[in-house]
N, C-alpha and C positions, 0 to 999 in steps of 0.2 A: 901759069898764072902769075900776074905781076906781084912783087913782094908787098907793095902797099895794100893790095886787095887782101892778101893773106893776113896781113896785120889787122886790117879792119874786121875781117871775119873772126879773128882770134879775140879781139877786144869785145866784139859783140857777144861772144860766148861767155867771156868773163863777166860782162855786165849782167848777163842773165843768171849768174850764180847767186845763191843766197848770201845774206849778210854774214858778218863774222860770227864765229862760234860764241863769242862772249855776248853778243847782242841776242843771239838765238837761244842761248842757254844760261839765263841768270841763275846764280847759285850752283854752278857746275862744281862737282866734287872731285873731278879727275885732275891728276897732275899731267901737265904737258898735253892737254887735250887736243891742241891744234898742231902738235909736233914741231913747234917752233923753238923748243928749248934745248936743242942739241942732240948729240948721239954718243954712243959708246960701243966698244968692240963687243960683238956678239959672242966671241969665243969665251968670254968670262962667264957666260951663262949657258954654255954648252953647244953653241952653234958652230958652224964651220968657220974657218979663218977669214973668209971673205965677207961675212955678214957684219952689218952695223945696226944696232938697235936704237930706237928712240928713247931718250931719257924718260924714266918713269914707267916703262913698259918692259914686259918679259915675253920671250917667245915660247911657243909650244909646237911640236910637230911629231908626226909619226916618222919612223925611220925604216923605210923599205929598201927596195933595190934601186937600180939606176933608172928604171922606167915607172915603177909604181910606188907611190908614197915616198918619193925621194925627198930628202930634206931640201927646202927651198933656201934661197938667199934673201936676206932682209936688207933693206936700204932706206935711208932717209933721203928723199929726192929733193934736190934744190932746183926749183922750177926755172930759176934764172940762168942755169947753165945747160939746159937741155933744149933741143929744138922744139919739142912739143910741150914745153914746161907749163905754159899758161893753160893748156888743155888738160894736162894731167894733174892739176891741183884744184882743190875745191875752194880754198881760201888761204891767204897768206903766201909765204915764200916756200914753205916746205910741206911735203906730204910723205906718207909712209907706204912702203911697197914691199911685198914679198912675191917671188916668182920662181918658176922652174921651166926649163926648155926641153922639149921632146920627152917629157915625163909628166906624171901626175904628182900631186902632193896633197896631203891633208894636214893643214897647218893653220896657224893664227898667232895671236898675241893676247896678253891679258894684263890686268892690273887689279890689285886689292885696294879697297877703299873702306874707310870707317863710316858707318851710317847709324842712325838710331834703330835699335832693335824694334821690329814690328812696323817699320816705315814702309811705304810703298816706293819702290825704287824703279826708275826707268832709265835704261841705257840706250843711247842712239849714237850712230856713227854713219858718215857718208862714205860710199865706196863706188869705184868705177872699175869695170872689168875690161881687160884686154886679152883676147884669146883667138886662136885660129892657127891653121896650118900655113896660111899664106899671108903675107903682108898686104894690107889694103889701106887706102887713104881716100878721104873725101874732104873737099873744102880746104885742102892744105894741111890736114891733120890725120894721123893714123886712126883706123877703126878696126874693130874685130872682124875676123873672117867668119861670118855666120854660115857660110856654105860648108865650112869644115871646122867647126868650133870644138873646143875641148869639153863642151857641156859644163862650163864652170859655174859652180854654185857658191853663194856666200850667205852668211847668217850671223846674227849677233845673239849673245846670250848673257845671262846673269846667274851666278851661283848664289842662292840666298843664304847658304851656310858659310860662305867665304872660303870654300875649299879650292885647292890648286892642284895641278897635275903632280904626280909623284916625282917627276923629273923630265928633262928634255928627252923626247922620244915616247912619252906617254900621252894618252888622250886626256881631255878635261874630265872631271868627275861626272858620274851619272846624275848628280844632283843639279846640274846646270839646267836652267829654264831657257830654252831657245825660242827665238822669235820666228818670224816668217822667212822662209828660204826664197832667195831671188836667183833666177837662172840668167845666164849671159844674154840670151835672146830677148829677155824682158827689159833690158836696159837700152835697147836700140831705139833711137828717136831721130827727129830731123831738126835741123837748124833753121834760122830765119829765111834762108834762100832755098829751103827744101832739101838741103844736103844731109845725108845721114851722119850721125855721130853717136858715140857711146856716152850715154847720160850718167851723171852722178845720181845715185839713189840712196835714200836714207833707210838704214836698217834700225830696228828697235826691238827691245825685249823688256818686259815688265814683270815684277814679282814682289813678294813681301819678304822683307829681310827677316831671317830667322836667327840672326846673330847680330853682333855689333860690327861685323865686317862682311862685305859682299865682294865677289870677284866678277869683273866684267870680262867677256871673251869675244873675240872675233874668230871666224872660221871660214876657210876657203878650200874647196876640193873639186876635182874634175873626174870625168869618166874616161877621157881619151888623152893620151900623151902626145899632144900636138906640139908644134914648134914653139908656140908662145902661150903660156898659162900664167897670167899676171893679174894682180889686183892692187889698186891704189886706195889708200884709206886716209881720211882727213876729218877734222872737226868732230871729235867725240864729245859726248855729253852724258853726265850722270846726275840726276836729281833725285832727292829723297823727300817724300812728303811725310811729315811726322804723322803718326797714327792719331786719329781724333781721340780726344779725351772722352772716355765713356761717360755718358750721362746716367747717373744712378736712377734706376727705375723706382718710381714711388712705391713704397711698400704699404700695403693696406694693413692698418692696425687691426688685428683681429679683435672682434668684439665677441664677448661670451654670449652667444645666442642660445638661449635655453632650448634644449631639445623639446620638440613637441611631444607632449604626453597624451596618450589616448584618453579621451574623456570617457569615464566608465558609463556604461549604459544604465539608465535608471532601473533600479530594482523595485519590484512590487513590495510595497510596505504591507507586511502581513496584518490582516484584520485581527484585532485583539479578540481572543476567545473569552467569552464570559464564563468565568468559573464560579459555580454556585458554592458559596461558603455558608454553611448552615449557621444561623445565629444561635448562640447558646440560649438554652431555655432559662428564663429568669428563675433565680432561686429565691426561696422565701427568706426574707430578711427577718431574723428572729427579733421578736419584740423585746426590747431591753427590759431586763428584770430590775425592778427597783430594789436597791440595796439599802437597808436601813442602817444608817450610820448614827451611832450615839453621839450626841452633841455633849461635849464635856460641860459639866455644871460650872458656871462662872465662879471664879475664885473671889471670895469675899474680900473686899478691899476695906481697909480701915477707914472709917469715916473721918474726913479731915476735921480738925478741930476748928470749927467755924461756929461762930455764935449764931444760933438759930434765928432766922428772921422773925421779926415780930409778927405774930399772927394778925392778919387783918381780916376782920370779919367781913364776909361778903355782904355786899350791899344788895338788899332785896327790895330796895325802894321802888324800882320800876314795877316789880311784880305786885307789891303792896298797893302801889298807886293804881295799878291796873285793876286789882281786886276791889279797891275802894270805889273806883269808878264804876265797876260792875255792880257793887252794892248800891251805889247811888242811883244807878239806872234802874234799880228795883229788882234785880234778879238775885234772890237770896240763895237759891239752889246753885246757881252757877257760881256764885261767889264762894260757896263752901268748897266746891270742887277745885276751883282755882287756888284757893288757899292751901288745900291739901297738896296740890301739885307743887306749889312753890316750896312747901316745907320739905317735900321729898328731894327735890332738886338741890335744895340748899344742903341737905345732909350728904348727898352724894358728892357734892363739890368739896365739902370739908374733908371727906375721906380721901379723895384723890390728892388733895393738897398735902395732907399729912404723909401719904405714901411717898409722894415726891420728895419730901424733906428727908425721909429715911434713906432713900437711895443716895442722896447727896452726902 
């Protein structure tokens, strides 16, 4: 195939790749998420002398024998200096790789990040698998030998407690929440011209932070120790969604509801019993006995020294005139009677008058 055609196909694949990690992941909390910020010697963190780690990331791996769970080599790949560089990177100039030959490995890398406790955290990262017993190519770029693959699997995870492996050679803690596992054969796709190639796939894992630190993990492992068991990683992203502020539930102000009291059934009002009360027999009221009380005789009072009134002789003229008129009318007998009566009355009057003077 002509070189210019290979270049065109390569550029076509690059143009089909997603945009930058910064554009795809606003608010990314990871350090050196696109592996563009340099590298350091892996031996300082326990790897073999040949490994180089991406700045901001730490390795983890089991340490088995020469064929099973062999320690892989870690590299920061500069796409500009390798033949299939454009194909082996997802974005930018650098990508991160770990691999082993004629052996299997159970390995990955991790990073601790501070997040709000209780937040929803989501970790994503892009990966491309290269595996197989034989070297194969299509469209001018290498592809996995899926006729004799290593059965390479990859996965991403988050430890919500922020735990890390006890050291290089140990597995990640059991508290890691892993996402969906992807197998090598699931990444095979076709290009614009129908040519097969190994696609970049995005892994993800989501959980709730149980601490103010979480740890993000990658993991790759295989079943068969084929000639090539490699994985390329790029454009990692971690976002944390702050927990929603709980809305206080309205509390019902309890009201003192009086308890219902049973209404007493009406009771029969007893009919009053007529009680015969005998009326007392009337008693004879004794007739009051008259008690004779002697009235004391009046004490004689000295008669005041008063000149006795001059006795006035009673005037009997009306009687005399009446008698004279009787005589004149010719009745001698009647006149005598009248005269006698007048005389008697006159005498009586004189007596009463004198008696009254004495009392005074």
